[in-house]
GUKOL-208687 format. One record per residue (C-alpha): residue in one letter; y, z, x. Coordinates in steps of 0.02 Angstrom, whole numbers, plus 50000, padded with zeros to 5 digits. Layout:
% residues N
aYZX ...
This chain:
% residues 474
m564485107155076 k562655103955044 t561495118955054 s560205114855189 d558355115755151 e558185129555281 r559575139855202 r558835137655029 r557145143355094 k557935158855169 i558825162755005 d557215160254907 d556225171455025 w557565185055021 f557535185954831 s555645184654819 a555525200454923 r556755209654811 r556295202954639 e555615219254570 a557045229254645 l558335218154562 l557455219454394 g557315238254413 d559175239954446 l559585228954298 s558455239454188 r559365255354240 l561055247554209 i560605241054036 a560045258753992 v561825265054016 r562785264653850 s564365258053930 v565345254753772 a567195259253776 g567535276953718 a568845290453713 p569735293453879 a569075308053980 p569475315154153 g569005301754279 a568495290154138 p569995280954063 y568865269953956 g567565282953911 v566135291953997 g564905277753964 a565995264754048 r566225276454197 a564355280054207 a563995261454224 l565275260254365 d564455274954454 l562745266954438 s563435250454501 s564085259754653 e562335266854681 i561565249554670 l562805242954797 a562435257554912 s560565253754903 l561025236354967 s562045244155110 l563675239155026 k564905253555025 s566035253254873 a567765260254843 l568415266654677 f570055260054608 e570955271254483 d569315276154399 c569195258954317 m568455247254448 i567425247754607 y567415235154747 a566405232254904 d566695220455050 v565705210955176 q566885208755321 g567115192055406 s567185189555592 d569005183855579 g569515201355524 t570625195155384 e570615199755199 p569155192855097 i569365174555052 l568115175254908 g567925187254763 l566465189554644 l567145197254484 v565945205354360 h565965219554233 s564765233154180 d565495237654010 t564815230353848 v565185228953664 t564275240053540 a562445236753506 g562585232453322 e561105230053206 g559615218353194 w558795220253365 q556925217353386 s556885230153527 d557955244553588 p559605236653646 f559755249753783 a558005247453853 m557715231353949 n556325221453867 i555535205853943 r554645193753830 d554365175053834 g555265173554001 r556845181753935 i557685198353972 f558335206653814 g559595220853806 r561425223953774 g562335216953925 a560855206853987 m561975191553990 d563695199353962 n563835204754099 k562585216754176 g561295203554222 p562565192654313 a563355208354389 v561735213854471 a561405195854523 a563105195454609 m562795211954698 y561165205654769 a561935188554808 l563255196454920 a561935206555012 c560855191055031 a562275180855105 r562665194755228 d560855196855282 i560365178655309 s562025172855384 g561975183755537 g563805187255502 l565065178655389 s566575169955464 r567695174955318 g567535190455212 a566925191855032 r567215205454902 i566315210254742 l567315218654605 v566485227654460 g567575231654310 s567345243454165 a568545236954032 e568325218154018 e567845220253835 l569495229153805 g570485213853854 c570285214354044 v571485228954061 d570525234954214 i570805219354318 a572615218954259 r572855236254334 y571975231054494 l573075215654514 e574635226354502 k574145234554667 h573065221254755 s573235202754789 p571675193354736 p570635183354861 e571065165054881 y569535160754776 t568705170754637 i567095167554541 a566705176254376 p564915173154315 d565465177954139 a565605161754040 y564675145154043 y563815133154160 p564185121554242 l565965128054277 v567545132954182 n569135128454276 v570365126854131 e570775139853999 k572065138053863 g573435150653838 r573565161753685 y575005165353567 c574665178053429 q576105181053309 h576275194253173 f577495192153030 s577905200152862 r578905199352703 l579495214852609 r580055215452428 e580375226952281 p578985229252150 e578875214452031 s578705213551842 a578455194851817 t577165190351686 a576105178151786 r575915182651968 v574715186752110 l574515205552105 e573445207252262 l572835195652398 s571655199652539 g571185187852680 g570625190652859 g570915206452957 t570555200853135 a571705189053228 n570395179953332 i569155176153192 v569255162253062 p569205171952896 s567605168852800 l568125178752645 a569715179652543 s570135185452368 a571595187052249 l571915196352087 i573005186251967 i573805192051806 g574565181851666 v573415166651681 s571805162351592 k570105161551676 a569895143951606 d571445138051700 v570785146051861 d569015139251838 a569655121351834 l570575123851998 c569085132552078 a568035116952059 e569435105652121 y569855115952275 s568045119452320 q567865100652338 k569505098652431 t569285112852555 g567405114152582 a567445132652535 k566485140552391 i567755146652263 s567385156152104 a568315166251973 a567865181451869 e568695192751742 a569325208451829 k570445222951776 s571875215251677 g571755198351759 v570675185751850 e569935188252023 v569685173052133 t568435174452276 v568325161952418 c566855160652539 g567135150452696 t566285149352865 p566775160753010 s567075154753187 h568055160353338 a569925157353325 s569835146753483 r568755134453384 p569525134253210 e568795117053175 d567045124753180 g567405135853029 v568055134752852 n569555146052832 a569395155352665 q571175161552677 t571985144452692 a570785137552559 l571425150552436 l573285147452459 p573415129652386 l572395134952235 l573585149352200 s575065137852230 a574425125952096 l574335139451961 p575725140851829 l576425156851906 s578105164951869 d579635161251974 c579565176952080 d579515182152262 s577615183452277 t577445165752209 h578755159352331 a577885168052476 i576175160852433 r576845143152415 a577785144952579 l576195150452668 a575255135652596 e576615124252667 l576665132552839 f574775133852859 p573975118952771 h572105120452750 g571185110352882 q572705108052993 h572365116553161 s573755108553263 g575215119853216 a576195104353162 a576885112653005 l577625126353115 g578335113353235 i577285118853384 d575975105153398 a575755099653579 a574415092053689 d574065086453867 p572605078153957 v572075093854052 t572015107453919 g571985096453764 a572895100653603 l573565117153541 t572475124453403 l573025137053272 c572075148753158 f572975157653015 s571855172853021 v572645188652946 l573425190952774 t573675204752646 l574845204952495 d575195219452378 s576615226652276 t577705230052429 g577585212852510 l576425204652635 s575885205752816 a575055191652912 a574635184653083 f574025168753165 d573135165453329 a573595149653426 r572695143453582 t574035134253679 s574045119353796 q574945117153961 s576275107053872 s576505122053756 d576875133453903 i578595125953926 l579035128553742 e579925143953676 l578565146353546 p579165163153476 g580905155853451 i580275140153366 v579095149853254 g580365163453217 q581615150853152 k580295141953046 l579685158452972 a581445164352936 a581845148152846 h580405152152728 g580885170452701 f579735178852827 s580155190852969 a579325187953137 g578615203853213 e577665208053370 y576795194453469 t575735192553624 r575765177353735 t574715171853883 m575005155753980 c573665143054023 h572535144854174 a571995129354270 v571185126354438 p571185108254502 e569525099154498 d569735094954682 s569825113254731 p568625117154874 l567865130954768 v567585119454619 n566805105954728 s565685118354816 l565065126654656 l564705110154569 d563725104154722 i562715120254720 y562425118954533 e561745101254549 q560615106154694 y559855121154606 t559715113954431 g559505095354456 n560805092854319 p562505084654337 g563935096454374 y565545095054276 t567035105654230 l567425113454062 a569025118253973 l568995133253856 g570045138353708 g569635156353746 t569975166353904 t568845173254039 y568945187354164 v569845176254290 h571195169954172 n572625178154267 i571905175554441 p572555160254536 g571115150054604 g569855158854493 v568475149854399 a567045155154285 f565325149754346 g563935153154220 c562945161354163 e562675154353987 e561625138553994 p562215122753907 g561535121353730 v560765138853729 d561315152853613 h561135168653717 h561695179653569 i563215186053662 h563925201153567 g562505199253441 a560755206053414 d559425201453542 e560635196453679 f559635189253823 i559665180753991 g558205170254051 l557265176454202 d557475159354281 t559345159554242 l559565176854317 f558745172954483 r559455155354495 t561185162754466 a560905175554604 k560345161954724 m561795150454680 l563045164454705 a562275168354875 a562415149854919 a564225150054862 v564665164854973 l563855156055121 s564725139655081 i566475147155063 c566345161155190 g565175152955315 
């Protein structure tokens, strides 16, 4: 449905009259240090996260939107429709943030506007969009003269902890038919891959072989491509290792060097980090190290066998999972991608994990069974795993069509859908899509120093969300 010129004018006028109020509310919300903390009475995710919820409730009240508290972890507020039924549309946002970190040009917990941008922790993820959504719902209510179908805004406090808040909410409440989360990218995300994260290990007795890998350290976080890895080797000469360093630096694209250390030789590998959902964007230091170690004249012992098995199961540069027998692809979600991301080896054995982003065609596969058999055949024991199925909303969904029309009208740019390797706040909500707020080709420094949202982006988002409520709820 096209947004009429008259409706757009009313939306513009409504926000023009409340511009300073919206910015003031965002400033107050950014000032709340809503990073997850220790549980406290009435604050399951910490007092900061709860404080941001309470302030969000105050902001909604100032807009004449009465909120309700759900299990101390979310609030929600409705605009009733004239049909008297449950809300058909949900706006899902969150008021918690990651830690501030270092390197900011200004106080991360004091909103700072410069060069047309709003800086502060949460400015983009997700306090700016959250305040925009609150005002959007009030705008739609005010200029409509009464919605035909109801709409609900939900504000969470634990999205950064893995969306455990919305998971709790969905155990007790059915979601609206349509849900919008302004917590990803423009134009619109309607497809999200699944995730399969598998831990595995190999235990052994202490070894006494002459030439062996004494210690190996790779990545420690499952969803990050490891940028550093190192190994301490005994019983080999530095000259032998140096020759392989040059060879495998060229083969892998990593920077590999060797140095005398303790009673042996230490190999250090520097790669390039990236998110595990985009392993092709990085250079995995961990998988670059394994073939080098496998090529050394090491003793015939368990640590050597384990390292060579890992090099076979996780070939450097292969992101498809083919060596594990789990490669799969389909036209909607694309191909499965895999990142071998965690690895440590010491005198007692090794522990490791990989992170795979799965396709729809992977969802029908018994991935843990396939992987468990493959690991066992190479002497490893599969441990705990987590698995999430794909999320996809058809491109011809009324919500998708409406949002893309609105996007084109307000930006003048073509609207199109996106598929993500990662997951968003609506991943487990049928009919849910992510709509903004990161602009195409712009690095908004999400989770980094100097996180920002453009003033134009903030207010355009608020107006588009108001238009969406009016389009869906009439």
